[in-house]
C-alpha positions as CSV (number, residue, x, y, z in Angstrom):
1,M,0.0,0.0,0.0
2,H,2.8,2.4,1.0
3,V,4.6,1.6,-2.3
4,L,1.5,2.4,-4.3
5,I,0.9,5.7,-2.6
6,K,4.6,6.6,-3.1
7,N,4.4,5.7,-6.8
8,Q,1.2,7.7,-7.2
9,L,2.9,10.8,-5.6
10,L,5.8,10.4,-8.0
11,K,3.4,10.3,-10.9
12,N,1.7,13.5,-9.6
13,E,5.0,15.3,-9.2
14,E,5.9,14.3,-12.8
15,L,2.6,15.6,-14.0
16,V,3.1,18.9,-12.2
17,F,6.6,19.1,-13.6
18,L,5.4,18.5,-17.1
19,Y,2.6,21.0,-16.7
20,L,5.1,23.6,-15.5
21,I,7.3,22.9,-18.5
22,F,4.2,23.4,-20.8
23,V,3.3,26.7,-19.2
24,L,6.9,28.0,-19.3
25,S,7.1,27.0,-23.0
26,I,4.0,29.0,-23.8
27,L,5.4,32.0,-21.8
28,C,8.7,31.8,-23.6
29,Y,7.0,31.6,-27.0
30,Y,5.0,34.8,-26.4
31,C,8.0,36.6,-24.8
32,L,10.1,35.7,-27.8
33,K,7.3,36.9,-30.1
34,L,7.0,40.2,-28.3
35,T,10.8,40.6,-28.3
36,I,11.0,40.0,-32.1
37,T,8.1,42.3,-32.9
38,G,9.4,45.0,-30.6
39,G,12.9,44.5,-31.9
40,V,11.7,45.0,-35.5
41,A,10.0,48.2,-34.5
42,L,13.1,49.3,-32.6
43,N,15.3,48.5,-35.5
44,R,13.3,50.7,-37.8
45,Q,13.6,53.6,-35.3
46,E,17.3,52.8,-34.9
47,Y,17.7,53.0,-38.7
48,I,16.0,56.4,-38.6
49,S,18.3,57.6,-35.9
50,N,21.4,56.4,-37.7
51,N,20.2,57.9,-41.0
52,T,19.4,61.2,-39.3
53,A,22.4,61.6,-37.0
54,T,22.5,65.4,-37.3
55,S,18.8,65.6,-36.4
56,R,19.6,63.4,-33.3
57,D,22.4,65.7,-32.3
58,L,20.4,68.9,-32.8
59,H,17.5,67.4,-30.8
60,E,19.8,66.6,-27.9
61,K,21.1,70.1,-28.0
62,A,17.5,71.6,-28.2
63,Q,16.5,69.6,-25.1
64,E,18.9,71.6,-23.0
65,V,16.9,74.9,-23.7
66,I,13.5,73.8,-25.0
67,P,11.2,71.4,-23.0
68,G,11.3,68.1,-24.8
69,G,13.4,69.7,-27.5
70,V,10.2,70.7,-29.4
71,T,8.1,73.9,-29.6
72,A,4.9,71.9,-29.7
73,N,4.2,68.5,-28.2
74,I,2.7,67.2,-31.4
75,K,6.1,67.7,-33.2
76,H,7.8,65.0,-31.2
77,I,8.3,61.5,-32.7
78,D,10.4,58.6,-31.5
79,P,13.4,58.2,-31.4
80,H,13.7,61.9,-32.1
81,P,12.1,64.5,-34.5
82,I,13.6,64.8,-37.9
83,V,15.0,68.3,-38.2
84,M,14.3,70.0,-41.6
85,E,16.3,72.8,-43.2
86,K,14.7,73.2,-46.6
87,G,11.5,72.8,-48.6
88,N,10.8,73.0,-52.3
89,G,7.5,72.1,-53.9
90,S,6.3,68.8,-52.7
91,K,9.7,68.0,-51.0
92,L,11.3,68.4,-47.6
93,Y,15.0,68.1,-47.0
94,D,16.5,67.4,-43.5
95,V,19.7,68.5,-42.0
96,D,21.3,65.2,-43.1
97,Q,20.3,66.0,-46.7
98,N,17.7,63.3,-46.9
99,E,14.8,64.0,-49.3
100,Y,11.2,63.3,-48.5
101,I,7.9,63.6,-50.4
102,D,6.0,65.7,-47.9
103,Y,2.4,64.7,-47.0
104,L,2.3,66.5,-43.7
105,L,2.6,69.9,-45.3
106,S,2.7,71.6,-42.0
107,Y,-0.5,69.8,-40.9
108,G,-2.2,70.8,-44.1
109,A,-1.4,74.5,-44.3
110,L,0.7,74.4,-47.5
111,I,-1.9,73.6,-50.1
112,A,0.4,75.1,-52.8
113,G,3.4,73.3,-51.5
114,H,6.7,74.7,-50.2
115,G,7.9,78.0,-51.6
116,H,5.4,78.5,-54.4
117,P,6.9,81.5,-56.4
118,A,3.6,83.5,-56.5
119,V,3.0,83.1,-52.7
120,F,6.7,83.8,-51.9
121,E,6.8,86.9,-54.1
122,A,3.5,88.3,-52.7
123,A,4.9,88.3,-49.2
124,M,8.2,89.8,-50.4
125,E,6.5,92.5,-52.5
126,Q,4.2,93.5,-49.6
127,M,7.2,94.1,-47.4
128,R,9.1,96.0,-50.2
129,E,6.2,98.2,-51.0
130,A,5.2,98.9,-47.3
131,G,8.8,99.5,-46.2
132,T,8.0,97.7,-43.1
133,T,6.9,94.3,-41.9
134,I,3.9,95.5,-39.8
135,F,1.9,98.7,-39.3
136,G,0.2,98.2,-36.0
137,T,-2.8,100.1,-37.5
138,P,-5.6,99.2,-39.9
139,H,-4.4,98.6,-43.5
140,R,-6.0,97.9,-46.9
141,L,-5.4,94.2,-47.1
142,E,-7.5,93.5,-44.0
143,T,-10.6,94.7,-46.0
144,V,-9.5,93.0,-49.2
145,M,-9.2,89.6,-47.4
146,A,-12.4,90.1,-45.4
147,E,-14.3,90.9,-48.7
148,K,-12.8,87.8,-50.3
149,L,-13.9,85.5,-47.4
150,V,-17.4,87.1,-47.4
151,S,-17.7,86.3,-51.2
152,L,-16.5,82.6,-50.7
153,Y,-18.1,81.4,-47.5
154,P,-21.9,81.2,-47.4
155,S,-22.1,81.9,-43.7
156,I,-19.7,84.8,-43.5
157,E,-21.0,88.4,-43.5
158,M,-18.2,90.0,-41.3
159,V,-14.7,88.9,-40.4
160,R,-12.1,89.3,-37.6
161,F,-8.5,88.1,-37.9
162,T,-6.4,86.3,-35.4
163,N,-2.9,84.7,-35.4
164,S,-3.9,81.0,-35.4
165,G,-6.7,78.5,-35.7
166,L,-6.6,78.1,-32.0
167,E,-7.2,81.8,-31.4
168,A,-10.0,81.7,-34.0
169,T,-12.0,78.9,-32.3
170,M,-11.4,80.6,-28.9
171,L,-12.7,83.9,-30.2
172,A,-15.7,82.2,-31.9
173,I,-16.7,80.6,-28.6
174,R,-16.3,83.8,-26.7
175,A,-18.4,85.7,-29.2
176,A,-21.1,82.9,-29.1
177,M,-21.2,82.8,-25.3
178,A,-21.4,86.6,-25.1
179,Y,-24.2,86.7,-27.7
180,A,-26.2,83.8,-26.3
181,G,-25.5,84.5,-22.6
182,K,-25.5,80.9,-21.4
183,S,-22.8,79.2,-19.4
184,K,-21.8,76.1,-21.3
185,I,-20.5,75.0,-24.7
186,A,-20.9,71.7,-26.4
187,K,-18.2,69.9,-28.5
188,F,-18.0,66.4,-30.1
189,E,-15.8,63.6,-28.8
190,G,-12.6,63.2,-30.8
191,H,-12.7,66.8,-32.2
192,Y,-9.7,69.0,-31.7
193,H,-10.1,72.8,-31.6
194,G,-6.8,73.9,-30.3
195,G,-4.8,73.4,-27.1
196,Y,-6.6,75.7,-24.7
197,D,-8.7,74.8,-21.6
198,Q,-12.2,75.2,-22.8
199,V,-12.0,72.7,-25.7
200,L,-9.1,70.5,-24.6
201,M,-11.7,67.9,-23.5
202,S,-12.3,64.4,-24.8
203,V,-10.1,64.7,-27.9
204,N,-8.4,61.4,-27.3
205,P,-9.9,60.0,-24.1
206,D,-9.1,56.7,-22.6
207,H,-12.0,54.4,-23.2
208,G,-12.2,53.6,-19.5
209,A,-12.8,57.3,-18.7
210,A,-14.8,58.2,-21.8
211,G,-18.1,56.7,-20.6
212,D,-21.1,55.6,-22.6
213,P,-20.7,56.1,-26.4
214,T,-24.1,57.7,-26.6
215,S,-23.4,60.1,-23.7
216,P,-19.7,60.7,-23.4
217,N,-17.9,62.1,-20.4
218,A,-15.9,65.4,-20.5
219,V,-12.3,64.1,-20.0
220,P,-9.5,66.7,-19.7
221,E,-6.6,66.1,-22.1
222,S,-4.0,67.8,-20.0
223,L,-2.8,68.7,-16.6
224,G,-3.6,72.2,-15.4
225,I,-7.2,72.5,-16.7
226,P,-9.5,73.9,-14.0
227,D,-12.5,71.9,-13.1
228,Y,-14.7,74.7,-14.2
229,Y,-14.1,73.9,-17.9
230,Q,-14.9,70.2,-17.4
231,E,-18.1,71.1,-15.7
232,N,-19.1,73.6,-18.4
233,T,-18.3,71.5,-21.5
234,V,-20.9,69.1,-22.8
235,V,-19.5,66.3,-24.9
236,L,-21.5,64.9,-27.8
237,P,-21.2,61.7,-29.9
238,F,-20.2,62.5,-33.5
239,N,-22.3,61.1,-36.3
240,D,-25.0,59.9,-33.9
241,L,-27.9,62.2,-34.4
242,D,-30.4,60.5,-32.0
243,A,-28.0,60.5,-29.1
244,T,-26.9,64.1,-29.9
245,E,-30.5,65.2,-30.0
246,K,-31.3,63.6,-26.6
247,I,-28.4,65.4,-24.9
248,L,-29.2,68.7,-26.5
249,R,-32.8,68.7,-25.6
250,Q,-31.8,68.0,-21.9
251,R,-29.2,70.8,-21.9
252,A,-30.5,73.4,-24.3
253,D,-31.1,76.0,-21.6
254,E,-27.4,75.8,-20.6
255,V,-25.6,75.6,-23.9
256,S,-24.6,78.7,-25.8
257,A,-23.1,77.0,-28.8
258,I,-21.9,73.8,-30.4
259,I,-18.5,73.8,-32.0
260,L,-17.6,70.9,-34.4
261,E,-15.3,69.9,-37.2
262,P,-17.5,69.1,-40.2
263,V,-14.8,66.6,-41.0
264,Q,-13.3,65.2,-37.8
265,G,-9.5,65.6,-37.7
266,G,-9.8,66.7,-41.3
267,F,-10.6,63.1,-42.5
268,I,-13.7,61.6,-40.9
269,P,-16.6,63.3,-42.7
270,A,-19.9,64.1,-41.0
271,D,-22.8,62.2,-42.5
272,Q,-25.0,64.5,-44.6
273,T,-28.1,63.7,-42.6
274,F,-26.2,64.2,-39.3
275,I,-24.8,67.6,-40.1
276,E,-28.2,68.8,-41.5
277,G,-29.9,67.4,-38.4
278,V,-27.5,69.2,-36.0
279,R,-28.2,72.5,-37.9
280,D,-31.9,72.0,-37.6
281,L,-31.7,71.1,-33.9
282,T,-29.5,74.2,-33.0
283,E,-31.9,76.5,-34.8
284,E,-34.9,74.9,-33.0
285,L,-33.3,75.0,-29.6
286,G,-31.7,78.5,-29.9
287,I,-28.1,77.2,-29.8
288,L,-25.4,78.8,-32.0
289,L,-23.5,76.5,-34.4
290,I,-19.8,77.0,-34.9
291,F,-17.9,75.3,-37.7
292,D,-14.2,74.8,-37.0
293,E,-12.9,74.9,-40.6
294,V,-9.3,75.4,-39.7
295,K,-8.4,72.1,-41.4
296,T,-11.2,72.0,-44.0
297,G,-11.1,75.6,-45.2
298,F,-10.1,75.7,-48.9
299,R,-9.3,71.9,-48.8
300,L,-12.8,70.8,-49.6
301,G,-13.5,73.7,-51.9
302,L,-13.2,77.5,-52.0
303,G,-16.1,77.7,-49.6
304,G,-14.9,74.9,-47.3
305,A,-17.0,72.1,-45.8
306,Q,-20.1,74.4,-45.5
307,E,-20.2,74.9,-49.2
308,S,-19.6,71.1,-49.8
309,Y,-22.4,70.1,-47.4
310,G,-24.8,73.0,-48.1
311,V,-25.1,73.7,-44.4
312,T,-24.6,77.2,-43.0
313,P,-23.3,77.7,-39.5
314,D,-23.6,80.9,-37.4
315,L,-19.9,81.3,-37.0
316,T,-16.9,79.9,-38.8
317,A,-13.2,79.5,-37.6
318,L,-10.5,79.5,-40.3
319,G,-6.7,79.1,-40.3
320,K,-3.9,77.0,-41.9
321,V,-4.4,77.4,-45.7
322,L,-5.7,81.0,-45.2
323,G,-2.1,82.2,-44.4
324,G,-0.3,80.6,-47.2
325,G,2.2,79.1,-44.7
326,F,2.3,82.0,-42.3
327,P,0.5,82.0,-38.9
328,V,-3.1,83.1,-39.3
329,G,-6.7,82.6,-38.1
330,A,-10.0,84.3,-38.7
331,I,-13.6,84.1,-37.6
332,G,-16.5,85.0,-39.7
333,G,-20.3,85.0,-39.3
334,K,-23.6,86.7,-39.3
335,K,-23.4,90.5,-38.8
336,E,-25.8,90.3,-35.9
337,I,-23.4,88.2,-34.0
338,M,-20.1,89.7,-35.2
339,D,-21.3,93.2,-34.2
340,I,-20.7,92.2,-30.6
341,L,-17.0,92.5,-31.3
342,S,-17.3,96.2,-32.3
343,P,-15.5,98.6,-29.9
344,A,-17.8,100.8,-27.8
345,G,-16.9,104.0,-29.6
346,S,-13.2,104.7,-29.0
347,R,-13.3,102.8,-25.7
348,D,-12.3,99.3,-25.0
349,I,-11.4,97.2,-22.0
350,L,-8.1,99.1,-21.6
351,T,-9.5,102.7,-22.0
352,A,-12.9,102.5,-20.4
353,G,-11.4,104.0,-17.2
354,A,-13.9,104.8,-14.5
355,D,-16.8,103.7,-16.7
356,Q,-17.0,100.1,-15.7
357,R,-20.2,99.6,-17.7
358,A,-18.2,100.0,-20.9
359,K,-16.0,97.1,-20.0
360,H,-19.0,94.8,-19.5
361,D,-20.7,96.0,-22.8
362,T,-17.6,95.2,-24.8
363,L,-16.4,91.8,-26.0
364,F,-12.7,92.4,-25.9
365,H,-10.5,91.1,-28.7
366,S,-7.1,92.3,-29.6
367,G,-3.7,91.2,-30.8
368,T,-0.6,93.0,-32.0
369,Y,-0.2,90.8,-35.1
370,N,-3.9,90.3,-36.1
371,G,-4.4,90.9,-39.8
372,H,-0.6,91.0,-40.4
373,P,-0.1,92.5,-43.9
374,T,2.6,90.0,-45.0
375,V,0.4,87.1,-43.9
376,L,-2.6,88.4,-45.7
377,A,-0.7,89.1,-48.9
378,S,0.6,85.5,-48.8
379,G,-3.0,84.2,-48.1
380,L,-4.5,86.2,-50.9
381,A,-1.9,84.9,-53.4
382,T,-2.7,81.4,-52.3
383,I,-6.5,81.9,-52.8
384,E,-5.8,83.4,-56.2
385,L,-4.0,80.2,-57.2
386,L,-6.9,78.1,-56.0
387,E,-9.4,80.2,-57.9
388,K,-7.8,79.4,-61.2
389,D,-9.8,77.0,-63.5
390,R,-9.6,73.4,-62.5
391,T,-6.9,73.9,-59.8
392,L,-8.9,72.4,-57.0
393,E,-10.6,69.9,-59.3
394,E,-7.2,68.5,-60.4
395,L,-6.0,68.4,-56.8
396,F,-9.0,66.4,-55.8
397,D,-8.6,64.0,-58.8
398,K,-4.9,63.5,-57.8
399,T,-5.9,62.8,-54.2
400,N,-8.5,60.3,-55.2
401,R,-6.2,58.5,-57.6
402,L,-3.6,58.1,-54.8
403,R,-6.3,56.8,-52.4
404,N,-7.5,54.3,-55.0
405,E,-4.1,53.0,-55.8
406,L,-3.2,52.6,-52.1
407,E,-6.4,50.7,-51.4
408,E,-5.8,48.4,-54.3
409,L,-2.2,47.8,-53.1
410,Y,-3.2,46.9,-49.6
411,Q,-6.0,44.7,-50.8
412,A,-3.4,42.7,-52.9
413,Y,-1.5,42.0,-49.7
414,N,-4.7,41.0,-47.9
415,I,-4.3,43.8,-45.4
416,P,-7.6,45.3,-44.2
417,M,-7.3,49.0,-45.1
418,Q,-9.4,52.0,-46.2
419,T,-8.6,55.6,-46.9
420,V,-11.0,57.9,-45.1
421,G,-11.3,61.6,-46.1
422,L,-12.7,64.3,-48.3
423,G,-11.2,66.8,-50.8
424,S,-7.4,66.9,-50.6
425,I,-7.0,65.2,-47.2
426,F,-7.3,61.6,-46.2
427,N,-6.0,59.1,-43.7
428,I,-5.0,55.4,-43.9
429,I,-7.0,53.3,-41.6
430,L,-6.1,49.6,-41.2
431,A,-9.6,48.3,-40.4
432,D,-12.5,46.6,-42.2
433,D,-15.4,48.3,-40.4
434,S,-16.8,51.7,-41.4
435,I,-15.1,54.7,-39.6
436,K,-17.6,57.2,-38.4
437,N,-16.1,58.7,-35.2
438,Y,-13.4,58.6,-32.6
439,R,-14.4,55.3,-31.1
440,D,-14.4,53.6,-34.5
441,L,-10.7,54.6,-34.9
442,K,-9.9,52.6,-31.8
443,K,-10.7,49.4,-33.8
444,A,-7.9,50.1,-36.3
445,D,-4.6,48.3,-36.2
446,T,-2.4,51.3,-35.2
447,S,0.6,49.1,-34.3
448,L,1.0,47.9,-37.9
449,R,0.2,51.4,-39.3
450,K,3.0,52.8,-37.1
451,E,5.5,50.2,-38.3
452,L,4.6,51.0,-41.9
453,D,4.9,54.8,-41.2
454,Y,8.4,54.3,-39.8
455,E,9.4,52.2,-42.8
456,L,8.0,54.9,-45.1
457,L,10.1,57.6,-43.3
458,N,13.1,55.5,-44.2
459,L,11.9,55.3,-47.8
460,G,11.5,59.1,-48.1
461,I,7.7,59.5,-47.5
462,Y,7.1,62.1,-44.8
463,T,4.2,62.3,-42.5
464,K,4.1,62.1,-38.8
465,P,3.3,58.4,-37.8
466,L,-0.5,57.8,-37.7
467,N,-1.2,61.3,-39.1
468,R,-3.3,62.2,-42.1
469,Y,-2.1,62.8,-45.6
470,S,-2.5,66.2,-47.1
471,L,-1.8,66.8,-50.8
472,S,-0.8,70.0,-52.5
473,T,-0.9,71.4,-56.1
474,A,2.9,70.8,-56.1
475,H,2.6,67.0,-55.9
476,S,3.4,65.5,-59.2
477,E,2.5,62.2,-60.9
478,E,6.0,61.0,-60.2
479,D,5.5,61.8,-56.5
480,L,2.3,59.7,-56.5
481,K,4.1,56.8,-58.3
482,R,7.0,56.9,-55.8
483,T,4.6,57.0,-52.9
484,V,2.7,53.9,-54.0
485,E,6.0,52.1,-54.7
486,A,7.3,53.1,-51.2
487,H,4.1,51.7,-49.6
488,K,4.7,48.4,-51.5
489,Q,8.2,48.2,-50.3
490,A,7.2,49.1,-46.7
491,I,4.6,46.4,-46.7
492,E,7.1,43.8,-47.9
493,N,9.7,44.9,-45.4
494,V,7.3,44.7,-42.5
495,M,5.9,41.3,-43.6
496,K,9.4,39.7,-43.7
């Protein structure tokens, strides 16, 4: 009996030992797999670092005097940003003399490409004729550009200039809240309107904190945002009209305005019925509608997304393309609303003195560089280029051809992929399912996309990993051909 028990115990120990070996084998397999996969990604980044050694050295030097070595967080990429020193047409050249076909285009601002002669000359001529870079007073080009925007954008009757798209959305919200007199604004989940407190909510929220897809939480995107803004920002689900309507009907008495990107991130279009429904709802409920067309202005047409959709907002924010590569922003809208920006006679918040009422009757807006003459000259030259026969039509055709060829290429390699966008902007999404909003993007294979993007950087195709593609009038047929070939090579390199 004792022998039998002992033998049985030995058998049990052997089974436990074998089981442990089995478990350890599985763990080793997955560890090895992760190491290989991570190592491949690391090798691609190491190749970039070795191929851009001067960029690496300059970045290390920059980190000593600039936080993170970059002047905007979005400009950072691993292992280090690539430092550029020259642009020409569709190309960028880094400090190590590597050439890239540029699809970032300063996040879409350079619709005519780098250094277009007409745009360049307009800026230089303005400075030569003026004998100065800036007046600090009203000047003729402010009115010329304002008249141009009024003629192109269906919603715009009056214009104020700012120095960036961020300032434009901020001023539009301030004007809307002053006009409507209610305490809250509403924005859509996943929409980016600039890096300031009031709208830096639920741009890229963690799903654990984001809440119900039909009733999203307001999630701060940064440290240092006061609770007040979280409490006074209503977050809505993009491209879900029923859920949006339910929230708005509950909060209509509190909400001054809704701000939205008609095309989220510049590449996820609003459904036609959705954007029309939002316009109808806001009119019914007495809520102002602001279109953030900083990305879509001039990229979907001369009249932006509102012209394309046939939907007219109350206020519009513009930027990027409007400056021809210089810092710029503008808001435009109905005269009734825009008049709230008019100074109270010669008084404003700084000169009202003892008359405190004047301060409260004035929506204060100022800026030393607003309506900068050199910027507006460059912007007007850019618009003039886009107004020429078939310029935008040819740009859209070129964009669609590139999208179609890339989709066919990825299909040939059995990689789930779709290009999502409108006009001259699109993004590459590695997913089968339809992409309608921020949460749909989370279904995409971003790991593979990032691997491909790093490989493409090594092959001379420039866009920030995971970012959208913007095309310019400078991109040639040869550029498109090289881009498709580079994607083919990148896929094959990643699949090795």
